[in-house]
C-alpha positions as semicolon CSV with decimal commas, in nm:
position;residue;x (nm);y (nm);z (nm)
1;M;-0,341;0,314;-1,230
2;I;-0,003;0,467;-1,140
3;I;0,031;0,738;-0,875
4;D;0,355;0,936;-0,864
5;V;0,390;1,056;-0,505
6;F;0,697;1,280;-0,534
7;T;0,706;1,539;-0,811
8;H;0,800;1,906;-0,805
9;V;0,655;2,237;-0,923
10;Y;0,756;2,602;-0,919
11;P;0,439;2,816;-0,939
12;K;0,512;3,134;-1,136
13;P;0,366;3,373;-0,873
14;Y;0,594;3,214;-0,614
15;L;0,901;3,259;-0,833
16;S;0,811;3,619;-0,915
17;A;0,764;3,710;-0,549
18;L;1,099;3,576;-0,427
19;P;1,330;3,857;-0,314
20;A;1,666;3,881;-0,488
21;S;1,847;3,730;-0,189
22;A;1,650;3,406;-0,224
23;R;1,649;3,369;-0,601
24;D;1,851;3,115;-0,794
25;R;1,900;3,261;-1,140
26;G;2,062;2,946;-1,272
27;L;1,763;2,740;-1,161
28;E;1,515;2,986;-1,310
29;A;1,698;2,978;-1,643
30;Y;1,679;2,598;-1,637
31;L;1,306;2,607;-1,572
32;D;1,257;2,785;-1,904
33;Y;1,367;2,465;-2,078
34;V;1,136;2,239;-1,876
35;P;0,784;2,384;-1,894
36;A;0,638;2,108;-1,678
37;F;0,785;2,279;-1,371
38;T;0,551;2,575;-1,415
39;D;0,277;2,466;-1,655
40;A;0,007;2,216;-1,566
41;A;-0,088;2,129;-1,925
42;S;0,272;2,033;-2,006
43;R;0,273;1,795;-1,711
44;I;-0,052;1,634;-1,820
45;Q;0,095;1,557;-2,164
46;V;0,388;1,372;-2,010
47;M;0,166;1,193;-1,759
48;D;-0,064;1,070;-2,035
49;R;0,226;0,937;-2,242
50;Q;0,376;0,757;-1,941
51;G;0,049;0,620;-1,802
52;I;0,054;0,828;-1,481
53;Q;-0,295;0,897;-1,347
54;F;-0,205;1,115;-1,046
55;Q;0,093;1,321;-0,937
56;V;0,152;1,458;-0,587
57;L;0,289;1,810;-0,630
58;T;0,551;1,951;-0,393
59;L;0,732;2,282;-0,405
60;G;1,070;2,227;-0,567
61;Y;1,406;2,267;-0,402
62;P;1,569;2,492;-0,285
63;P;1,341;2,568;0,011
64;A;1,379;2,944;-0,015
65;L;1,169;2,998;0,297
66;E;1,459;2,923;0,529
67;N;1,663;3,206;0,373
68;L;1,397;3,469;0,439
69;N;1,292;3,668;0,741
70;D;0,984;3,532;0,915
71;A;0,732;3,779;0,773
72;T;0,850;3,730;0,417
73;A;0,864;3,351;0,456
74;I;0,500;3,345;0,566
75;Q;0,398;3,553;0,264
76;I;0,600;3,343;0,019
77;A;0,464;3,017;0,162
78;R;0,111;3,140;0,105
79;L;0,191;3,226;-0,257
80;A;0,353;2,887;-0,312
81;N;0,051;2,707;-0,171
82;D;-0,191;2,923;-0,369
83;G;0,005;2,834;-0,684
84;I;0,000;2,460;-0,613
85;A;-0,372;2,484;-0,539
86;E;-0,426;2,636;-0,885
87;F;-0,270;2,326;-1,042
88;V;-0,497;2,102;-0,834
89;Q;-0,811;2,305;-0,900
90;A;-0,745;2,305;-1,275
91;F;-0,696;1,926;-1,285
92;P;-0,845;1,775;-0,967
93;D;-0,851;1,428;-1,123
94;R;-0,476;1,441;-1,195
95;F;-0,303;1,633;-0,915
96;I;-0,276;1,613;-0,536
97;G;-0,120;1,913;-0,366
98;A;0,124;1,921;-0,074
99;A;0,149;2,231;0,143
100;T;0,476;2,409;0,218
101;L;0,477;2,562;0,565
102;P;0,688;2,842;0,724
103;L;0,819;2,606;0,990
104;N;1,055;2,859;1,149
105;T;0,740;3,016;1,296
106;P;0,534;2,727;1,436
107;A;0,215;2,923;1,510
108;E;0,203;3,065;1,157
109;A;0,289;2,725;1,012
110;L;-0,008;2,575;1,192
111;A;-0,237;2,851;1,068
112;E;-0,114;2,803;0,712
113;L;-0,171;2,427;0,733
114;K;-0,531;2,485;0,836
115;R;-0,579;2,734;0,552
116;C;-0,436;2,486;0,304
117;Q;-0,676;2,218;0,423
118;R;-0,991;2,428;0,451
119;E;-0,952;2,676;0,167
120;L;-0,707;2,531;-0,084
121;G;-0,774;2,158;-0,077
122;L;-0,411;2,065;-0,008
123;H;-0,417;1,748;0,200
124;A;-0,047;1,663;0,228
125;I;0,258;1,838;0,374
126;Q;0,616;1,863;0,254
127;I;0,883;1,915;0,518
128;F;1,261;1,916;0,489
129;T;1,526;1,726;0,680
130;N;1,606;2,014;0,914
131;V;1,437;2,341;1,007
132;N;1,704;2,606;0,981
133;G;1,944;2,363;1,149
134;R;1,696;2,225;1,401
135;P;1,632;1,847;1,398
136;L;1,292;1,703;1,317
137;D;1,219;1,614;1,679
138;W;1,225;1,988;1,754
139;E;0,940;2,077;1,987
140;G;0,816;2,345;1,747
141;L;0,702;2,076;1,503
142;I;0,491;1,884;1,755
143;P;0,162;2,064;1,670
144;I;0,212;1,981;1,300
145;Y;0,280;1,616;1,380
146;A;-0,024;1,604;1,608
147;I;-0,260;1,726;1,335
148;A;-0,097;1,506;1,069
149;A;-0,132;1,199;1,290
150;D;-0,486;1,276;1,401
151;E;-0,616;1,363;1,054
152;Q;-0,396;1,117;0,862
153;I;-0,225;1,382;0,651
154;P;0,075;1,234;0,466
155;I;0,408;1,408;0,523
156;L;0,661;1,402;0,239
157;L;1,021;1,435;0,360
158;H;1,272;1,593;0,123
159;P;1,642;1,646;0,200
160;I;1,819;1,981;0,212
161;N;2,179;2,074;0,276
162;A;2,316;2,032;0,625
163;H;2,398;2,346;0,823
164;V;2,729;2,204;0,943
165;S;2,961;2,061;0,681
166;Y;3,300;2,086;0,516
167;N;3,354;2,411;0,330
168;W;3,427;2,205;0,017
169;I;3,118;1,987;0,028
170;G;2,952;2,186;-0,249
171;D;3,232;2,104;-0,493
172;H;3,112;1,868;-0,767
173;K;2,766;1,892;-0,605
174;L;2,873;1,643;-0,339
175;D;2,634;1,812;-0,096
176;R;2,343;1,687;-0,303
177;L;2,498;1,367;-0,436
178;F;2,582;1,215;-0,098
179;G;2,502;1,489;0,153
180;W;2,129;1,463;0,091
181;P;2,106;1,086;0,155
182;F;2,300;1,142;0,477
183;E;2,062;1,425;0,575
184;T;1,760;1,202;0,514
185;S;1,909;0,924;0,723
186;L;1,978;1,168;1,008
187;A;1,625;1,307;0,989
188;L;1,458;0,966;0,999
189;S;1,682;0,868;1,289
190;R;1,584;1,178;1,487
191;L;1,217;1,093;1,432
192;V;1,282;0,744;1,573
193;F;1,531;0,812;1,852
194;G;1,376;1,148;1,937
195;G;1,050;0,974;2,024
196;I;0,829;1,127;1,753
197;L;0,705;0,794;1,613
198;E;0,651;0,661;1,964
199;R;0,447;0,970;2,049
200;F;0,257;0,971;1,716
201;P;0,249;0,611;1,591
202;T;-0,011;0,688;1,324
203;L;0,211;0,939;1,143
204;K;0,247;0,866;0,772
205;I;0,589;0,992;0,661
206;I;0,716;0,928;0,308
207;A;1,095;0,954;0,277
208;H;1,244;1,057;-0,056
209;H;1,511;0,855;-0,241
210;A;1,393;0,516;-0,110
211;G;1,472;0,610;0,249
212;S;1,839;0,670;0,164
213;M;2,082;0,478;0,388
214;I;1,838;0,319;0,632
215;S;1,764;-0,013;0,459
216;F;2,127;-0,075;0,361
217;Y;2,248;-0,016;0,717
218;Q;1,989;-0,227;0,901
219;D;2,255;-0,433;1,078
220;R;2,446;-0,123;1,184
221;I;2,129;0,033;1,323
222;F;2,058;-0,285;1,517
223;S;2,414;-0,295;1,655
224;Y;2,401;0,060;1,785
225;A;2,042;0,045;1,910
226;H;2,054;-0,291;2,088
227;P;2,007;-0,252;2,465
228;D;2,326;-0,451;2,529
229;S;2,539;-0,237;2,299
230;P;2,845;-0,090;2,474
231;L;2,816;0,204;2,237
232;L;2,513;0,343;2,420
233;S;2,512;0,539;2,741
234;L;2,296;0,418;3,029
235;S;2,042;0,692;2,966
236;E;2,016;0,592;2,601
237;K;1,969;0,227;2,693
238;N;1,645;0,324;2,860
239;R;1,514;0,469;2,533
240;V;1,593;0,206;2,272
241;S;1,543;-0,164;2,219
242;E;1,536;-0,423;1,947
243;T;1,204;-0,274;1,839
244;V;1,389;0,027;1,698
245;I;1,414;-0,160;1,367
246;A;1,037;-0,199;1,367
247;M;1,002;0,174;1,421
248;F;1,216;0,251;1,116
249;K;0,992;0,017;0,919
250;M;0,698;0,247;1,000
251;F;0,820;0,496;0,739
252;Y;0,709;0,488;0,379
253;V;0,967;0,536;0,103
254;D;0,944;0,627;-0,264
255;T;1,111;0,467;-0,565
256;V;1,340;0,760;-0,650
257;Q;1,636;0,521;-0,651
258;A;1,598;0,359;-0,990
259;W;1,851;0,081;-0,952
260;K;1,697;-0,258;-0,888
261;P;1,938;-0,383;-0,615
262;A;1,900;-0,062;-0,413
263;L;1,523;-0,057;-0,457
264;Q;1,504;-0,429;-0,375
265;C;1,692;-0,360;-0,052
266;A;1,444;-0,086;0,040
267;S;1,148;-0,306;-0,051
268;E;1,273;-0,594;0,163
269;F;1,343;-0,368;0,461
270;F;1,033;-0,146;0,460
271;G;0,808;-0,404;0,294
272;P;0,613;-0,365;-0,033
273;G;0,326;-0,220;0,168
274;H;0,544;0,079;0,259
275;V;0,696;0,153;-0,083
276;V;0,522;0,405;-0,310
277;Y;0,605;0,495;-0,667
278;G;0,784;0,828;-0,711
279;S;0,986;0,972;-0,999
280;D;1,120;1,318;-0,897
281;F;0,961;1,457;-1,215
282;P;1,041;1,688;-1,389
283;W;1,401;1,667;-1,269
284;G;1,636;1,449;-1,468
285;P;1,727;1,393;-1,833
286;E;1,470;1,443;-2,109
287;G;1,276;1,695;-1,902
288;G;1,208;1,435;-1,636
289;K;1,075;1,168;-1,869
290;R;1,388;0,958;-1,823
291;Y;1,338;0,943;-1,445
292;I;0,979;0,826;-1,492
293;K;1,084;0,549;-1,731
294;D;1,378;0,437;-1,519
295;S;1,180;0,423;-1,195
296;L;0,896;0,232;-1,361
297;A;1,148;-0,016;-1,502
298;A;1,304;-0,061;-1,159
299;V;0,966;-0,135;-1,005
300;E;0,889;-0,380;-1,285
301;A;1,219;-0,560;-1,215
302;L;1,159;-0,600;-0,841
303;D;1,128;-0,950;-0,698
304;V;0,773;-0,898;-0,572
305;T;0,438;-1,052;-0,651
306;P;0,205;-0,887;-0,905
307;E;-0,020;-0,780;-0,617
308;E;0,274;-0,622;-0,434
309;R;0,378;-0,442;-0,753
310;R;0,027;-0,298;-0,785
311;R;0,051;-0,180;-0,427
312;I;0,379;-0,001;-0,500
313;L;0,252;0,161;-0,818
314;A;-0,083;0,278;-0,685
315;D;-0,263;0,100;-0,403
316;N;-0,035;0,214;-0,119
317;A;-0,059;0,573;-0,239
318;R;-0,435;0,548;-0,286
319;A;-0,466;0,456;0,082
320;L;-0,227;0,731;0,195
321;F;-0,380;1,013;-0,010
322;G;-0,743;0,903;-0,018
323;V;-0,762;0,840;-0,392
324;A;-1,074;0,654;-0,499
325;S;-1,041;0,320;-0,676
326;P;-1,072;0,339;-1,057
327;C;-1,407;0,234;-1,189
């Protein structure tokens, strides 16, 4: 069994309902060439050819909700979640749905999460690396974290563009090429240093792109977070210790970094028990099929035991998402 924990969809009712100010015409034109973004049967065909049993479905980027007024964002989130639920209900033995929440309005986000659980059968959450510029230790997110921790709902963390940046960062798509890994690293750091993991140690957060910069910069994290570091103020010294590295290791990361040395680094830092297979499908060349093949090849090349490889490909995700063992 192979479970792909990070794939993307654009439900057609969601796309149709977006106001003009939030639409990306270039993206929508691209979707016409990749039917798997909007059509469940097309996805199943690719999954069958690549040996993927389950996909976790998340609403694709860009997160249009942050560009809408609150009332419209709530409405659009509901349509997005209804659309993802239709995929899941049509193929419950192939898809797991993740809810998208209007996080700018915490009370409505909480209500939508409960609706997704009780009415739609969506038992995961996708959040982004900032909430309209607010960091992920923002107090407005605490009720979401509390429910996710208490009910063991996996949270999938996807990067978005930073709100403060150079005015040229979008040139050559540098905002996505290197800005997104930086955003992910900032977000994970706020969850650690902002006390969220300490407050909710049972949170299950899956970071996209193999956790970005965290594993590569382990020594730098240690240097800055060590209680004896001259780089920390006295107040900060009371909040961090050598165990900060252990807290970063609490995150799960996907395999959307299909280069063996980079993925090996992530596997050694987070541990094979905290790496889950993900492909970013259907993004990428060949309508996403290339990303699936490349990420599977990278996992196959890892210096891990056969048991650890099985954990990465399926067993870790089965535990996170409550998928029954194959007969």
